[in-house]
C-alpha positions in Angstrom: 184.8 101.2 109.9 186.8 100.5 107.1 184.0 101.4 104.3 183.3 104.6 106.2 187.0 105.3 105.8 186.8 104.5 102.3 183.9 107.0 101.8 185.4 109.9 103.4 188.7 109.6 101.4 186.8 109.2 98.1 184.6 112.3 99.2 187.8 114.3 100.1 189.3 113.8 96.8 186.4 114.9 94.5 186.2 117.9 93.0 184.0 120.7 94.4 181.8 120.6 91.3 181.4 116.5 91.4 180.9 116.9 95.0 177.9 118.9 94.9 176.3 116.5 91.7 176.5 113.8 94.1 175.3 115.5 96.9 172.5 116.5 95.0 171.8 112.8 93.6 171.8 111.5 96.9 169.6 114.3 98.3 166.8 113.5 95.6 167.0 110.0 95.7 166.5 110.7 99.6 163.6 113.0 98.7 162.5 110.1 96.4 162.3 107.7 98.8 161.0 110.1 101.5 158.0 111.2 99.2 157.1 107.6 98.0 156.9 106.5 101.9 154.6 109.5 102.5 152.5 108.8 99.9 152.3 105.2 100.5 151.5 106.1 104.0 148.6 108.4 103.3 147.2 106.2 100.4 147.0 103.4 102.5 145.6 105.7 105.6 142.6 107.0 102.8 142.3 103.4 101.9 141.8 102.5 105.4 139.8 105.1 106.3 137.1 104.6 103.3 137.1 101.1 104.6 136.1 102.1 107.9 133.6 104.3 106.6 131.9 101.4 104.7 131.6 99.1 107.4 130.2 101.5 109.7 127.5 102.4 107.3 126.7 98.3 106.8 127.1 98.2 110.6 124.5 100.8 110.9 122.0 99.0 108.2 122.0 96.0 110.2 121.5 97.6 113.3 118.4 99.0 111.8 117.3 95.7 110.2 118.1 94.0 113.6 115.6 96.8 115.5 113.3 96.2 112.4 113.4 92.8 113.4 113.0 93.3 116.8 110.1 95.4 116.1 108.6 92.9 114.1 108.6 90.0 116.3 107.2 92.3 119.1 104.3 93.0 116.8 103.7 89.3 116.0 103.7 88.4 119.6 100.9 90.9 119.9 99.1 89.8 117.0 99.3 86.2 118.4 98.2 87.3 121.8 95.1 89.2 120.1 94.4 86.4 118.3 94.5 83.9 121.5 91.8 85.8 123.2 89.3 85.3 120.8 90.3 82.3 118.5 87.1 82.2 117.1 86.1 85.8 116.1 83.9 86.6 113.3 84.4 89.8 112.0 80.6 90.1 110.3 78.8 89.1 113.5 80.9 92.0 115.3 80.4 94.5 113.0 76.2 94.1 113.0 76.4 94.0 116.8 78.2 97.3 116.4 75.8 98.8 114.3 72.9 97.7 116.3 74.8 99.5 119.1 75.2 102.8 117.1 71.9 102.5 115.4 73.2 102.6 111.9 71.5 99.6 110.7 69.1 101.4 108.6 71.8 103.5 107.0 73.5 100.3 105.8 72.9 98.7 102.3 75.2 96.2 101.7 77.8 94.4 103.3 80.0 91.3 102.5 83.0 89.5 103.6 85.8 87.8 101.6 88.7 86.5 102.4 92.0 88.9 101.7 95.3 88.3 99.6 97.3 85.3 99.9 100.4 85.3 101.9 102.8 83.7 103.0 102.8 84.4 106.5 100.8 82.1 109.2 97.9 84.6 109.3 94.9 85.3 106.5 93.3 88.8 106.8 89.4 88.4 106.4 87.8 91.7 104.6 84.5 93.1 105.3 83.1 95.5 102.9 80.1 97.7 103.6 78.0 100.5 101.9 76.1 103.1 103.9 74.0 106.1 102.5 72.7 109.2 104.4 75.0 109.1 107.0 76.1 111.8 109.0 79.8 112.9 110.2 79.1 112.1 113.7 77.9 108.7 112.7 80.7 108.3 110.7 83.3 109.5 113.4 81.6 107.2 115.9 81.7 104.1 113.8 85.5 104.6 113.2 86.2 105.2 116.7 84.4 102.5 117.9 86.4 100.4 115.0 89.7 101.8 116.1 89.2 100.6 119.8 88.7 97.0 118.9 92.3 95.7 118.7 91.2 92.6 116.7 90.1 95.1 113.3 91.2 97.9 111.5 90.0 100.0 108.6 91.7 99.4 105.3 89.5 101.7 102.8 87.3 104.4 103.5 85.5 106.0 100.5 83.1 109.3 101.5 81.0 110.9 99.0 78.4 113.4 99.0 75.0 112.1 99.3 72.5 112.6 96.6 69.6 111.5 98.5 69.4 113.8 101.5 71.5 117.3 101.6 74.2 117.4 104.2 74.7 113.6 104.5 77.2 111.4 103.1 77.3 108.3 101.6 80.3 106.3 102.9 82.1 102.9 101.4 84.3 101.2 104.3 86.3 98.5 104.2 87.7 96.8 107.7 90.0 93.6 108.0 91.2 91.2 110.6 93.7 88.9 110.8 92.7 84.9 111.5 95.5 82.2 111.5 95.4 79.8 108.7 94.0 76.7 109.5 97.0 74.0 109.6 97.2 71.8 107.0 98.1 68.3 107.7 99.9 66.1 105.3 98.8 62.8 104.6 101.1 59.9 104.4 101.0 57.3 102.3 
């Protein structure tokens, strides 16, 4: 209480002009302190809002990655189940039977199988390229529909050109593919 008494006596002894100067300085200091506190508070809030937004963006990206990973795992399981149904599936044999069924043997010019691109996965792709001439669009759609019905194979490339031999027919180059498990390699122990 002694300090408050000294301050009140000091203020009472001041001239009016000096009192207003001191009062202005004190009010100015308080305003500066309050402004600093408000600035720090808003600056801090802005920083944390940006940080929260950044974390939310990362969280959404991670969520997308996880959902894509789950999708890949389910597709891999589906592929494994399909491959397990017919482990000795030969694409060329299936394709020749399909051509007999659709009476397209006479339209086939050539067909050849080849291994697809190398990959690090546990599967390898086997490609079959076939060339047909003087096909009708109906024959082509029936062929593509039958290929689409078999889960084991898929159409990789399709090239259609107008036939130069017979009017109202087309020449077709088609590449179909299937996946096969890579043969497991055993390491030799010395």
